[in-house]
N, C-alpha and C positions, 0 to 999 in steps of 0.2 A: 592271381596277380603276383608277380615276383617283387620282392622288396628291392629297393635300389639304395646303395650306399656309395658315397663319393666324397673324396677329399680334394680340397682346392690348393692353389699354389700361393696362398698367402699374399693377396693383393696384386697379383699379376694383371697385366693390362686386359687379358682376355677372360678374366674371372666372370664378368657379367654375362658374356656369351656362353661361357661354360655352364653357368647356372641355368640359363634359358634352355640349353641343350638337355640338362638333367631333368628339368621340369617337364620338358616335352616328352622325354622318355617315359616319365611317370604317367602323363596324361594320355599318351598313346595306348597305354594298357587298359584304360577305363572303358573303351568301347563307345557305344552310342549313348550320349548324355543329353537329357532334355532340361534338367534342373539340378543345380548343386548349391550347397551351402558351404561357404568358406568361414572358418572360425579362426581369425588371427588374434593375437593379444592386443591390448589397448596401447595407448601412447606411452605409458610408463615402461613399456618393453619395446620401444622403437628399435633398439639396437639388435633385436632378434633377426632383422632382415625380413620380417614378415610383410612389411609394407611393399618391398620390392617383389617378393614372391607372389603376393596377391595381385599386383599389377601385371606380372607376367601371365598368370592364369587368366586374368580378365582379358588381356590383349589376345591371348590364344583362343579362348572359348567364347568371349563376350558376344560375338555376332550371331552365334547359333545356339547358345545355351543360356537359359535363364539363371542368373547368379544372384544370390542373396549373401550379405556379409554380416556376420554377427560377432562383433568384437567381444572377447572373453573378459568382461569387466570385473567379474566377481563382485566385490563390495565397492569398487572404485566408481568415481563419478563418470558420467557419460563423456565421450569425446566431443570437443567443440569443432566447429568448421575448420579453424586454422590448424588444429591438431590432425584432423583427418587429411587435410591437404598436405601438411608437412610430412606425414608418414606414408600416405598412399598415393600422393600426386594429384594432379588436377583432372585427370581423364575419367576416373570412375565416378559415375553420378552419385550424389549424396543420398538419393532416395533408395539406393541399394543397401545402405547401412542400417541395421536394426539395433536398437538399444536394448541391452539385456537388463531386465528388472528383477533382481534376485529376491525381492520381497513379495511381488504380486503376480508374476507371470511365469511361474514354474508349475510343473506337474509331477506328482510323486510316481516313481517307477519301482520302488521297493524299499525294504528296510534291512539294515545291517543289525544282526542280533546282539544282545547284550553279552552273551557268552564269548562271541568273537572279539568284541571290543575289549573285554577283560583280559583275554588271552594275549592280544597284540600289545596291550599297554602295560603288561607285567602287573596286572591287578590295580593299576592306578586310576583307570577310567572304565566303568562298567555299565555305561548307558548305551542303549541302542540308538540308532539314528536313522532318520528318513533320508532317502536319496531322491532328489528332485532335479529335473532338468528344465531348461527353457522350453516352453510348449512347442515352439517352432521346430526344434530338433526332432520332436516326436510326431508332430502332426503336419510337417511341411511337405511330406511325400517327395523327399529328395532322392535322386539316383545315387548321389555320393555326398558325404559330409567330409570336408577336408580341413583338418585341424592343423594349424601352423604355429610354430613357436620354438623358442630357444631352450636348450638344455644347459643348465649351469647350476652351481650350488645354490640351495634355497633353504631358508630358515625354518619353514614349516614341514616340508616333506623330505628334505635331504638333497635331492636333485630335481630341478623344476621340470615342468611341462609333461608331455605325453598325456595320460588320462586326466591330469590335473586341469588342463585347458578346458575339458568338457565338464567334469563333475564339480569343479570349484568355479572356474571362470564363467560357466553357464549354469551354475547350480543354484540351490535354494538355501534358505536361512539355516535349517537344522544341520545340514551337512557341512556348510561352510563354518558355522560356529563351532561345532563339536570336533571337526577334524583339525581345526587350528588349535583348539585347546588341547587335544590329544598330543600334538607335537610339542606344545609349550611345556606341559607337565613332564613329558618324557625327557626334555632337555635339548636346547638348541645345539650346544656343543657336542652332544652325543650323536646327533643325526646329520648335521649340515655337511654337505660334500659327499654323503654316502647314498647308496641305492636303497637297500632293503630295510628302511626305517619302519616303525609302526604305521606311520601315515601312508607310506607307499604300499604297505601290505593291505591297508584299507582300500586304497584306490584300485589295487590289483583285484581285490575281492569283488568290487563293483564291476570292473571290466569283465571278469570271468562269469559273473552271475546275472548281470543286468544290461550291459552294453553290447554284448557279443553279437547280437542280431541286428544292430544298427549298422548302416553302411559307412562306417567311419574309417578314414585313412589318416595317417599322421605324416606331416612334413616337419622334421626336427632339424634345427640348425645348431651348430657349435661355432662360436665366434670369440675372437680375442678382444675386439675393440668395437666402439660405436661406429655407426654409419657416418661418413663424412662427405656427403654429396648425394645427389639424386640417384645416380646409378653406381655409386661407389660401394664396393664390397670389401673395403679394407678390414682385415681381421677375420673374414669368413674362412673357417677352417674345414668344415664338413657339413654334409646334408644327408639325412637318413629318411627314406620315404617308404611307406607301406603300412602294414598292420601286424600286430604281434609284439610281444615283449622284446624280442631280439632287436627290433628297430630302436627301441629305447635304450637297451643295454649297450649297443654299439655307440650311440651318442654319449651315454654316460661315461664310457671308457675314454673317449676322446676328450670330453669336457674336463674330466678329472686331471688329465694331463695338460690341458690348455688353460683352465680357469682357476686353478688352485696355485697360489704362490706360497712357498714355504720360506719362512724367515728364520735365520739362524738363532736369533735371540728375541725375547719379548720386547715389544716396542714401548718405550716410555712416553713418546708423544707421536700420535698420528695426526696428520693434516689431510683432510679429505675434501673434495670439491664435488658439488652436485649441480648438474645443469639446471639453469633457472626455468627452462621451459617444461621440464619433466617433473621436477620435485617442488611442489608448492604446499605440501602439508607434512606434518610430522608423521602421519600414518605411512607416507611413502619415504620420507627423508631418513627415517630410522634404519633403513637398509644399511646406512653407513655404520651403524652400531652392529647390526647382525653379522656383517661380512668381515668385521675386524676384531670382534671381541675375543676370538680364539687366539689372538696374538698380542693383545694389550697387556702390558706389564701391570702387576699389582701397584696401586697408587699412581698409575699412569693417567694420561689424558688423551681424549679423542676430540679434536677440533673438526667440526663439520661446517664448512663454508657453504651456505645455502642461500644465495641471493634471491631466489624465487620463493622462499618460504613465507607463506601468508597466513596459514591456518593450522589447526591442530588435527582434527579428524576430516574424513572424506564426506561425512554427512553430519547433520545436526545432532543426531542421537549419539553417535560415536564420539563426536567432539565433546559433548557435555560429560560423557562418562569418563573420558580420558582426563579432562580438567578436574573432575570431582575426585578421582582416586589417585592419579599420577603414577609415575614409574618408581614404585616403592619397594620392589623386590619380590621374588617368586613366592616365598613362604607367606608373606603378608597378603599377597594377592589371592593365593589359593584359599586362605582363611576368609577373605572378604567375599569370594565367590560362594562359599558355604553359607554366609550370613546374609547375602543380598540378592534378592530375586532379579533385580535389573541386570546384574552381572551374569547370573545363571541363564537368563534369557538371551544374552548377547555375548556368548563365550568368545567370539572373535576379539572382543575388546580386552578382556583379561589376558588372552593369549598374546596380544600385541603388547600389553603392558609388561608381561613377563619377559618377552623377547628384548624389549628396549630398556629393561632395568639394569643398571650397572652393578647392582647387588653390593654397593658400597666398596667395590673393588677398584674402580677407576672413575674418572670424572669425564662427563660429556659436556662440551661447550658448543652451542650453536652460534654461528656468526651470520647475522642477517639484519638488514635494516627495515624489512617490511613486516616483521612480527615483533611485538614489544618484549622487552626484558621481563616485564611482570608476567606475561603469558608463559614464557619459557621457564622462568623460575617456579611458577605455580605448579607445573607438572613434574618438577624435580631436576631440571637441567640448568646449566649456567648459560649466560648470554654475553656476547660481545657484538658491538657494531663493527662494520667493515673498517671504519676509520680507526677504531681501537686496535683491531688486528694489524692494520698497516703500520701502526706506530711500533709494533713489535718486529715485523718482518714483511717483506714484499712477497706474498704468496704466488704472484704471477711469475716469479723467477724460479719457482721450485720445479724440479724434474721428477718423474715417477721414480719412487724408491727412496734411498737414503739421501738426505741433504744436511748441510750445516748452514744455519742462518748467520746473518751478519754479527749477531751477538755470541756466536759460538754454540748455539743450541743445536743438538742433533735431532732431526725430525724425519719421519717416513711419510712421503706424500703419495696419495692415490687420487688420480684425476676422476675416476668414475667407479666408486666402490660397489655399485649395484651390479657390475658385470663380472664379479669374481668372488674369491674367498682368500683371505690371508691368514695363515696360521703359523704359530711357532712350531718348529720341528719337534716331533714327539707328541704334539697335542692331539692330532687326529691320525 
């Protein structure tokens, strides 16, 4: 099968039909299919355009091909009915969606040796790790497995998606925990926005030694902005389809041009906004920290307006561990990992705590009415109510980029920090 690479006209009227044409080109190469598995991301990555692409595949093949859909949840909670409908539309039957259980429904396919882990981590992490996948990927007897998702800067691996959608999004406990911790101790600022990070080298090793015989194809998108309507492809820049690392590298190259914003000077005050439907836990909302910390000035402040924020973790265990230890800084957390079994057994949590720790360099303030000030303060952040913020300035009047508030304060506003990376020139 030949790989297909295509760039779009940035919101042109015919982009939806253009996308359907490109998907049809890809599907036409697959020959006679009886059963396929589609692996899109979950609702937290709705802006990937994966919902629209899944619908196009279903509309094209659904009458003659048995289709299962396994959202790549990773450690995230399962998608609800309203989220499925908002992302994938009304037409696809709900019984086609399979919930990934990263703790209980995976099967081991191999082990990454300690020596390799020590080599890629520069000696910082020398534990081997088990590679597990959702059982249905291995035992479903699919003619084709189609993994869909967006390539953009990512705090754990450098650039998101490709094999990450399979081995993390549909993976098991040991791999998720240890791969996240590997990225955290290597350093978020060292890898975000780049390709060949230690974590990506780990993913490539698994692809080359354990996934190569599975019938997986990738549909990778690059986007500038979120979806704004059922068939709207506003911001869709490119699509890259097929198998092999070149598919990913082509997408990475375009995403680095599309999704990284270079700012001339460190920002003393960021104001960011998170969609209330997508971001309801600190586990997800901290993307606002990950994507801006490379451009926050020393002694600066990040304001995160998160009207949907209700909880800390995505599950009870992670919630309790985050509350217990808090975002207290990389070195302290690494020491706590050495001393506490509960952290060593759940390394995704200390990885998350490291990524979200301001390291005493800047201040993080969450703005929300649905989570208490006490809860936010407990984990190490500051809190404001929406009313308290509005007494300072009207955030609804801010435009993306630099703004000056009514009081004369200079702020930099980002409508959706999860869709990109902002860095001061010379930092990356």
